[in-house]
C-alpha positions in Angstrom: 37.8 101.7 -72.1 35.8 102.5 -75.2 32.9 104.9 -75.2 30.9 102.4 -77.4 27.2 102.7 -77.4 24.6 100.9 -79.6 22.1 102.6 -81.9 18.7 101.6 -80.7 16.4 103.8 -82.7 14.5 102.1 -85.5 15.3 98.6 -84.2 12.7 96.1 -83.4 12.8 93.3 -80.8 13.9 92.9 -77.2 16.3 95.6 -76.2 18.9 93.2 -74.9 19.0 91.4 -78.3 19.2 94.7 -80.2 22.2 95.7 -78.1 23.9 92.3 -78.8 23.1 92.6 -82.5 24.6 96.1 -82.6 27.7 94.8 -80.8 28.0 92.0 -83.3 27.7 94.4 -86.3 30.3 96.8 -84.9 32.7 93.9 -84.4 32.1 92.5 -87.8 32.6 95.9 -89.5 35.8 96.6 -87.6 34.5 99.4 -85.5 35.4 97.4 -82.3 38.8 95.7 -82.5 39.7 92.5 -80.7 40.8 93.2 -77.2 38.7 96.4 -76.9 37.4 96.9 -73.3 33.7 97.6 -73.3 31.8 99.9 -70.9 30.7 98.5 -67.6 27.1 97.3 -67.3 26.1 100.4 -65.3 27.9 102.8 -67.6 26.3 101.5 -70.7 22.9 101.4 -69.1 23.1 105.1 -68.1 24.5 106.0 -71.5 21.6 104.5 -73.6 18.8 104.8 -71.0 18.1 101.1 -70.2 18.3 99.1 -67.1 21.4 97.4 -65.8 19.6 94.1 -66.1 19.0 94.7 -69.9 22.8 95.3 -70.4 23.6 92.2 -68.4 21.3 90.1 -70.6 22.8 91.8 -73.7 26.4 91.0 -72.7 25.4 87.5 -71.7 23.9 87.0 -75.2 27.0 88.4 -76.9 29.2 86.1 -74.8 27.0 83.2 -75.7 27.7 84.0 -79.4 31.4 84.1 -78.7 31.8 87.9 -79.3 33.0 89.0 -75.9 34.5 87.7 -72.8 34.5 88.9 -69.2 37.4 88.7 -66.7 36.6 89.2 -63.0 38.0 92.4 -61.7 39.2 93.6 -65.1 36.1 94.1 -67.3 34.5 92.8 -70.5 36.5 92.6 -73.8 35.9 91.9 -77.5 37.3 88.5 -78.2 39.8 87.5 -80.8 37.9 85.4 -83.4 40.0 82.3 -82.7 39.8 82.5 -78.9 38.2 79.4 -77.3 35.3 80.4 -75.2 36.4 78.4 -72.2 39.6 80.3 -71.8 40.1 83.8 -70.4 40.2 86.6 -73.0 42.7 86.4 -74.7 44.2 82.9 -74.4 48.0 83.0 -73.9 50.4 82.1 -76.7 47.9 81.6 -79.5 50.2 82.7 -82.3 52.6 85.5 -83.2 49.9 88.1 -83.7 47.8 87.2 -80.7 47.6 89.3 -77.6 50.3 88.5 -75.1 48.6 88.1 -71.7 50.4 90.0 -68.9 47.2 90.9 -67.1 46.4 87.6 -65.5 48.4 86.7 -62.3 49.1 83.0 -63.1 52.0 81.1 -61.5 55.2 81.0 -63.5 55.4 77.5 -64.9 58.9 76.3 -65.6 59.9 74.2 -68.7 59.3 70.5 -67.9 57.1 71.4 -64.9 56.9 68.3 -62.7 53.4 69.0 -61.4 51.7 66.8 -64.0 54.1 63.9 -63.3 53.6 64.4 -59.5 49.9 64.2 -60.0 50.0 61.0 -62.0 52.3 59.4 -59.3 49.9 60.5 -56.5 46.8 59.3 -58.3 48.5 55.9 -59.0 49.3 55.6 -55.3 45.7 56.6 -54.4 44.1 53.9 -56.5 45.9 51.3 -54.4 45.0 52.9 -51.1 42.5 51.0 -48.9 41.1 54.5 -47.9 40.2 55.6 -51.4 36.5 54.9 -51.1 36.4 56.9 -47.9 37.2 60.0 -50.0 33.8 59.7 -51.7 31.9 60.0 -48.4 30.6 63.2 -46.8 33.3 64.8 -44.7 33.4 67.3 -41.8 32.9 70.9 -43.0 36.4 71.8 -41.7 38.0 68.9 -43.5 39.4 65.5 -42.4 41.8 65.6 -39.5 44.6 64.3 -41.7 44.0 67.1 -44.2 43.9 69.7 -41.4 47.2 68.2 -40.1 48.7 68.7 -43.6 47.3 72.2 -43.6 49.0 73.0 -40.3 52.3 71.6 -41.7 51.9 73.8 -44.8 51.2 76.9 -42.8 54.3 76.3 -40.7 56.3 77.1 -43.9 54.9 80.6 -43.7 55.9 81.0 -40.1 52.5 80.2 -38.8 52.4 77.9 -35.8 48.9 76.5 -35.6 47.4 73.2 -34.4 45.2 71.2 -36.8 42.3 72.1 -34.6 42.8 75.8 -35.6 42.8 75.0 -39.4 39.9 74.8 -41.8 40.4 73.3 -45.3 38.9 75.5 -47.9 38.4 75.4 -51.7 41.2 77.8 -52.5 42.2 81.2 -51.1 39.2 83.1 -52.4 36.9 80.6 -50.6 39.0 81.1 -47.4 38.6 84.9 -47.7 34.8 84.4 -48.0 34.7 82.1 -45.0 36.8 84.5 -42.9 34.8 87.6 -43.8 31.4 86.0 -43.4 32.5 84.8 -40.0 33.9 88.2 -38.8 31.6 90.7 -40.4 27.9 91.6 -40.9 26.4 93.4 -43.9 27.1 97.1 -43.6 30.4 96.7 -41.7 33.5 98.5 -42.8 36.6 96.5 -43.7 40.0 98.2 -44.0 42.3 97.2 -46.8 45.3 98.6 -48.6 44.4 101.5 -50.9 45.3 99.2 -53.8 44.1 95.7 -53.2 43.4 92.4 -54.7 40.3 92.7 -57.0 38.7 89.5 -55.6 38.3 91.3 -52.2 36.4 94.1 -53.9 34.1 91.6 -55.6 33.5 89.7 -52.3 32.9 92.9 -50.3 30.3 94.0 -52.8 28.6 90.6 -52.6 28.6 90.6 -48.8 27.5 94.2 -48.6 30.6 95.4 -46.8 32.1 98.8 -47.1 35.8 98.9 -48.0 38.0 101.7 -46.7 41.3 102.1 -48.4 44.4 102.7 -46.2 47.3 104.7 -47.6 50.4 102.8 -48.6 54.0 103.4 -49.6 56.8 101.2 -51.0 56.7 99.2 -47.7 53.0 98.5 -47.7 50.4 99.8 -45.2 51.4 103.0 -43.5 50.9 102.7 -39.7 49.7 106.3 -39.2 47.2 105.9 -42.0 45.9 102.7 -40.4 45.6 104.5 -37.1 43.5 107.3 -38.7 41.4 104.7 -40.6 40.4 103.1 -37.3 38.3 106.2 -36.6 35.8 104.8 -39.2 34.8 102.2 -36.6 36.1 99.3 -38.6 37.1 96.2 -36.7 38.6 94.1 -39.5 41.7 94.7 -41.6 42.5 92.6 -44.7 46.1 92.8 -45.9 48.8 91.1 -47.9 52.2 91.9 -46.3 54.2 89.6 -48.7 54.5 90.5 -52.4 51.4 92.6 -52.1 48.9 92.4 -55.0 49.2 94.5 -57.0 52.2 96.6 -55.9 54.6 93.7 -55.0 55.5 95.4 -51.7 57.1 93.3 -49.0 56.4 94.8 -45.6 59.7 94.9 -43.5 59.6 93.5 -39.9 59.9 97.0 -38.3 56.8 98.1 -40.2 54.9 95.0 -39.2 55.6 95.6 -35.6 54.3 99.1 -35.9 51.1 97.8 -37.6 50.8 95.2 -34.8 50.9 98.0 -32.2 48.0 99.8 -34.0 46.1 96.5 -34.3 46.3 95.9 -30.5 45.6 99.5 -29.6 42.3 99.5 -31.5 41.2 95.9 -31.1 41.4 95.2 -34.8 41.0 91.7 -36.2 43.4 91.0 -39.1 42.8 88.7 -42.0 46.3 88.1 -43.4 46.5 86.6 -46.9 49.8 85.2 -48.1 49.3 83.8 -51.6 52.9 84.4 -52.7 55.1 84.5 -49.6 56.9 81.2 -50.2 58.5 82.7 -53.4 60.7 84.8 -51.1 63.9 83.2 -49.9 63.6 85.1 -46.6 60.5 86.5 -45.1 59.8 88.8 -42.1 57.6 87.2 -39.5 53.9 87.1 -40.4 51.5 89.4 -38.6 50.1 86.1 -37.2 53.3 85.8 -35.1 53.1 89.4 -33.9 49.3 89.5 -33.0 48.4 85.8 -32.7 45.4 86.5 -30.6 43.6 88.5 -33.3 45.0 87.3 -36.7 43.4 84.9 -39.1 45.8 83.6 -41.7 45.2 82.3 -45.3 47.8 80.2 -47.0 46.7 78.7 -50.3 48.4 76.4 -52.7 47.0 77.4 -56.1 49.6 80.1 -56.8 52.5 78.1 -55.4 51.8 74.5 -56.5 49.1 74.4 -59.3 46.1 76.7 -60.1 43.8 73.7 -60.5 44.6 72.4 -57.0 41.9 74.4 -55.4 42.9 74.1 -51.7 43.5 76.8 -49.2 44.1 76.6 -45.5 42.5 79.1 -43.1 43.9 79.3 -39.5 42.0 80.9 -36.7 43.5 82.3 -33.5 44.0 79.8 -30.6 40.8 79.8 -28.5 38.6 81.3 -31.2 37.3 77.9 -32.2 36.6 76.8 -35.7 32.9 75.7 -35.3 31.6 79.0 -36.9 34.4 78.8 -39.6 33.4 75.3 -40.4 29.8 76.2 -40.6 30.5 79.1 -43.0 32.7 76.8 -45.1 30.0 74.2 -45.3 27.3 76.8 -46.3 29.4 77.8 -49.3 30.5 74.4 -50.7 29.2 71.8 -48.1 32.8 70.4 -48.0 36.1 70.9 -49.8 36.5 68.0 -52.3 38.3 65.4 -50.2 40.1 63.9 -53.2 41.7 67.2 -54.0 42.5 67.8 -50.3 44.1 64.4 -50.2 46.4 65.2 -53.2 47.5 68.4 -51.5 48.1 66.7 -48.2 50.2 64.0 -49.8 52.3 66.6 -51.6 52.9 68.5 -48.3 53.9 65.3 -46.5 56.1 63.7 -49.2 58.1 66.8 -50.2 56.4 67.3 -53.6 55.1 70.7 -52.5 58.5 71.9 -51.5 60.0 70.8 -54.8 57.2 72.6 -56.8 57.7 75.8 -54.8 61.4 75.7 -55.4 60.8 75.3 -59.2 58.2 78.1 -59.2 60.7 80.3 -57.3 63.5 79.7 -59.8 61.3 80.3 -62.8 59.9 83.5 -61.2 63.4 84.8 -60.6 64.5 84.1 -64.2 61.4 85.8 -65.6 62.0 88.8 -63.3 65.6 89.1 -64.6 64.2 89.0 -68.2 61.8 91.8 -67.3 64.6 93.9 -65.8 66.6 93.4 -69.0 63.8 94.3 -71.4 62.2 97.1 -69.4 65.4 98.6 -68.1 65.0 102.1 -66.6 61.3 101.9 -67.3 61.1 99.7 -64.2 62.5 102.1 -61.6 61.8 99.9 -58.6 62.3 96.3 -59.7 61.8 93.8 -56.9 65.0 92.1 -55.6 63.5 88.7 -55.3 61.2 86.4 -57.2 57.7 87.6 -58.0 54.8 86.9 -60.4 53.8 90.5 -60.8 55.4 94.0 -61.1 53.9 97.4 -60.4 54.9 99.7 -63.3 54.5 103.5 -62.6 53.8 105.3 -65.9 55.9 108.3 -67.0 54.4 111.8 -67.1 51.4 112.4 -69.3 50.1 108.8 -69.2 47.0 107.6 -67.3 46.5 104.0 -66.6 43.3 103.3 -68.7 44.6 105.0 -71.9 47.9 103.3 -71.5 46.2 99.9 -71.1 44.1 100.4 -74.2 47.2 101.5 -76.2 49.1 98.5 -75.0 46.3 96.1 -76.1 46.4 97.7 -79.5 50.1 96.9 -79.6 49.4 93.3 -78.6 50.0 93.1 -74.9 47.5 93.1 -72.0 48.2 94.6 -68.6 45.9 95.7 -65.8 45.2 99.4 -65.0 45.4 100.7 -61.4 41.7 101.5 -61.5 40.9 97.8 -61.1 42.8 97.7 -57.7 41.8 101.1 -56.3 39.6 101.0 -53.2 36.8 103.5 -52.9 36.6 107.0 -54.5 40.3 107.6 -54.3 42.0 108.6 -57.6 43.9 105.7 -59.1 47.6 106.3 -59.6 49.2 106.3 -63.1 50.4 102.7 -63.0 49.7 99.2 -64.2 50.2 95.7 -62.9 52.4 93.5 -65.2 52.2 89.8 -64.6 55.1 87.6 -65.6 53.6 84.1 -65.2 50.7 83.9 -67.7 52.8 83.5 -70.9 53.6 79.8 -71.3 57.1 80.4 -72.5 59.8 83.0 -71.8 59.9 83.8 -75.5 56.3 84.8 -75.4 57.0 86.8 -72.2 59.9 88.6 -73.8 57.6 89.5 -76.8 55.0 91.0 -74.5 57.6 92.9 -72.5 59.1 94.4 -75.6 55.6 95.5 -76.8 55.1 97.1 -73.4 58.4 98.9 -73.7 57.5 100.2 -77.2 54.2 101.5 -75.8 56.0 103.4 -73.1 58.5 104.8 -75.6 55.7 105.9 -77.9 54.3 108.3 -75.3 50.7 109.3 -74.7 48.6 110.7 -77.5 48.3 114.5 -77.3 45.0 115.9 -76.1 42.9 117.3 -78.9 42.7 121.0 -79.2 39.7 122.6 -77.5 38.0 125.2 -79.6 
């Protein structure tokens, strides 16, 4: 992250506009290169002696001018001049000299991806359906029964046996997380999570005024003894990702899951289990849902497995818990999940399209993983055995995650530093997350991986002498 600060003395006009003008000038004169990560709103406010609101307005003005772009959970960056404003910064595959995006965890899209063809076929069938006009009406907050039935069928692929009455149809996995946590917690509550966790949880916890407490991990995921100790905080909710954990990629083995289940029962924890990537695995241990069904809430989305634009997620509640409160919370956020989109997802689950797309994503992820192993070699000491969209890359001695990320961006490849995923005040490890799905082609992925390898081989810059 740059230590950039604007020069405010001698400048007239509203402070937010002065900051935006200074930012524009430094970009124009080359003092801020494309891809540079800017200070957070609070850091810049403290540095120059203005309010956080002033910095927020300044960054908004700079973004309106197309100078910078923000990425949830990652920060604010100087844009490339030719980056379209509606795309994340930077857009993937925009030319030989453009940044290769290995920081965004997008699904691995295979050549000739059939999702578009499948959508055209489904929409063609829908326009001849006598039920089409019904999809334009208000629907129950929990979703139509037919869509909840499809949700239960989809969740069964994860090893979750739930009736349609236990399922709420949500607008994606993030919405399902919000529905679950607003149902199970109150402002000020403590929620346990892996010490390195999905950034969307951190954003949501902040918005809901929840305290996150990080639980220590190892290469198998959550450590049972650390979870037991964390229960002393009084927390009653645990959020975790046992399959292809984001960001570390850990897959919790069955024996570890059973030990976690024992701790959950002993302390009366409620578990929110998120499985965004599990179907990429050929074989999966049983979900925590199957081990503690009385106290587990399960999220199974489709965006990472079928198509990002298909914003459907299914949230299952324990038997007997009832979904009335869940449905109420879902309705408060979005009134109802768009029925047309839910219908597309339901038809894909029912006619086998979903299984075909998952199989294609799995094969593409496996081939991209093999490419990463080939290019990174011994720089990837613990490469996953099976398909995955993301890798956890420990950095060699002397590197810290933030400087490495900045150096990599200067070399033309974006990755995400460990600081983004770290929960609470704990020190972030020297590691970065590397995503294999965002580049549209394997050629672009290979280019980004080689730039990453070159950054590693270059070694960290020596510290300046202290006089």
